[in-house]
C-alpha positions in Angstrom: 0.0 0.0 0.0 1.3 3.5 -0.9 0.2 6.8 0.5 0.6 10.1 -1.4 0.2 13.3 0.7 -1.3 16.1 -1.4 -0.2 19.3 0.4 -2.6 22.1 -0.1 -2.7 23.8 3.3 -6.1 23.4 4.8 -7.3 21.5 1.7 -4.6 18.8 2.0 -5.6 15.2 1.6 -4.2 11.7 1.2 -4.3 9.4 -1.8 -4.2 5.7 -0.6 -3.2 3.2 -3.3 -3.1 -0.6 -3.2 -4.9 -3.8 -4.1 -7.8 -5.2 -2.1 -7.3 -2.5 0.6 -10.9 -1.6 1.4 -10.5 -3.0 4.9 -8.0 -0.2 5.6 -10.4 2.6 4.9 -11.9 2.6 8.4 -8.7 3.7 10.1 -8.4 6.6 7.6 -12.0 7.6 8.3 -11.2 7.5 12.1 -8.3 10.0 11.5 -10.8 12.3 9.7 -13.3 11.9 12.6 -15.8 10.5 10.0 -16.9 7.4 12.0 -19.5 9.4 13.9 -21.0 10.5 10.6 -23.3 8.8 8.1 -21.8 7.8 4.8 -23.9 8.5 1.7 -22.4 6.5 -1.2 -23.3 7.7 -4.7 -22.8 5.0 -7.3 -24.4 3.3 -10.3 -26.3 0.0 -10.5 -23.7 -2.1 -12.2 -20.9 -1.1 -9.8 -23.1 -1.6 -6.8 -24.2 -5.1 -8.0 -20.6 -6.2 -8.5 -19.1 -4.7 -5.4 -21.7 -4.0 -2.8 -20.5 -6.6 -0.2 -16.9 -5.5 -0.7 -17.5 -1.8 -0.4 -19.8 -2.3 2.6 -16.8 -3.8 4.5 -15.1 -0.4 4.4 -18.0 1.4 6.1 -18.9 -0.9 8.9 -17.5 1.5 11.4 -19.6 4.6 10.4 -22.8 5.5 12.0 -24.9 4.5 9.0 -24.2 3.8 5.3 -26.7 4.8 2.6 -26.6 4.2 -1.1 -27.9 6.5 -3.8 -27.9 4.8 -7.2 -27.6 6.9 -10.3 -27.6 6.2 -14.0 -24.1 5.7 -15.4 -24.5 8.2 -18.3 -23.4 11.8 -19.0 -27.0 12.9 -18.5 -26.6 12.2 -14.8 -24.5 15.4 -14.5 -27.5 17.7 -14.6 -29.3 20.1 -12.3 -32.3 17.8 -12.2 -30.3 14.9 -10.8 -28.3 17.2 -8.5 -31.6 18.4 -7.0 -32.8 14.8 -6.5 -29.5 14.0 -4.7 -29.8 17.1 -2.4 -33.4 16.2 -1.5 -32.2 12.7 -0.5 -29.2 13.8 1.5 -31.4 16.4 3.3 -33.7 13.7 4.5 -30.8 11.5 5.5 -29.4 14.4 7.6 -32.4 14.1 9.9 -30.5 11.2 11.5 -27.2 12.9 11.8 -24.4 14.7 9.9 -23.1 13.1 6.7 -20.2 12.8 4.3 -20.5 11.8 0.6 -18.6 9.0 -1.1 -18.1 9.0 -4.9 -17.9 5.3 -5.8 -17.6 5.0 -9.5 -16.1 6.6 -12.6 -15.9 10.2 -13.8 -19.6 10.9 -14.0 -20.2 9.8 -10.4 -17.1 11.6 -9.2 -18.0 14.9 -10.9 -21.6 15.1 -9.6 -20.7 13.9 -6.1 -17.8 16.4 -5.8 -20.0 19.3 -7.1 -22.8 18.4 -4.8 -20.4 18.3 -1.8 -19.0 21.7 -2.9 -22.3 23.6 -3.0 -24.5 21.8 -0.5 -24.6 23.9 2.7 -21.5 25.8 1.4 -19.5 22.7 1.4 -19.6 19.3 3.1 -16.8 16.6 3.2 -16.6 13.9 0.6 -14.2 11.1 -0.4 -13.4 9.5 -3.7 -13.2 5.8 -4.5 -12.7 5.7 -8.2 -13.4 2.5 -10.0 -12.0 3.3 -13.5 -8.4 3.7 -14.5 -9.2 7.2 -15.8 -10.7 8.1 -12.4 -7.7 6.7 -10.6 -5.1 8.8 -12.6 -7.1 11.9 -13.4 -10.7 12.8 -12.6 -10.9 11.2 -9.2 -7.8 12.7 -7.6 -7.6 16.4 -8.2 -10.8 18.1 -6.9 -12.1 19.1 -10.3 -15.9 18.8 -10.2 -18.7 19.8 -12.6 -22.1 19.2 -14.1 -23.5 19.9 -17.5 -25.9 22.5 -18.6 -28.3 22.2 -21.5 -26.0 24.2 -23.8 -22.7 22.6 -22.9 -20.6 20.1 -20.9 -19.0 20.9 -17.5 -20.1 24.6 -17.6 -21.0 24.7 -13.9 -18.3 23.5 -11.6 -15.9 24.0 -8.7 -12.5 23.1 -7.5 -13.2 21.3 -4.3 -10.8 18.7 -2.9 -11.9 15.4 -1.4 -10.8 14.7 2.1 -9.5 11.3 1.0 -9.0 9.4 -2.2 -8.9 5.6 -2.0 -7.5 3.9 -5.1 -8.2 0.2 -4.8 -6.8 -1.6 -7.8 -9.2 -4.5 -7.3 -11.8 -2.6 -9.3 -9.7 -2.7 -12.4 -10.1 -6.5 -12.5 -13.7 -6.1 -13.9 -13.1 -3.0 -15.9 -13.8 -3.3 -19.7 -10.7 -3.1 -22.0 -12.2 0.1 -23.5 -12.1 1.8 -20.1 -8.5 0.6 -19.5 -7.5 2.2 -22.8 -9.2 5.5 -21.8 -7.1 5.6 -18.6 -3.9 4.6 -20.4 -4.3 7.4 -22.9 -4.3 9.9 -20.0 -1.1 8.3 -18.6 0.5 8.5 -22.0 -0.3 12.2 -21.9 1.5 12.6 -18.6 4.5 10.8 -20.0 4.7 13.2 -23.0 4.1 16.4 -21.0 5.6 15.7 -17.6 7.9 12.8 -17.4 9.4 10.8 -20.3 10.2 7.8 -18.1 6.4 7.1 -17.8 6.0 7.0 -21.6 9.1 4.7 -21.9 7.7 2.4 -19.2 4.4 2.1 -20.9 6.0 1.4 -24.3 8.2 -1.3 -22.8 5.6 -3.1 -20.8 2.5 -2.7 -23.0 1.8 -6.5 -23.3 2.1 -6.9 -19.5 -0.4 -4.1 -18.9 -3.0 -5.6 -21.1 -2.6 -9.0 -19.6 -3.7 -7.4 -16.2 
């Protein structure tokens, strides 16, 4: 397991990376004083069907754990869906304070982060990305947004999560197309930031696709 500390002053957070590490999430929630809160997990139906028992292990120590299931399409990133989410979390708050969990790919991460940014002027959330693209890009930086009827990602905020939990187990069931989407982003990092990344990908391409 590897821990990356993202240092942004009061907005600092940790990225935890490993394989089958969901059992470790509770101690990180304890450090954040989240175990007395209710977890509201936003996800989609296919991810929840595949991983509900596994993800539930990580939240056994919180006060309550609720799931909000959303469609896994770009249309989910809308004002209408955002309002439905806020109505739901408002009703859940009657039983105690909450934090949000983005459990999914980029669509889930975007709308969860934006909801956390604007609801009551900001509530805490954590990211558990399930796609490679989410693990290397959209799920780790605090960039959140929804779409408007006349364009994509036109309403958004930079709002950092309190924790990012990158569990490589979720890549085991990821379609090849989604693996390629994530790899294209990593290639971009190799071209722009660090040539060694690009060289490593080129050298070990066959091993990567065997994963």
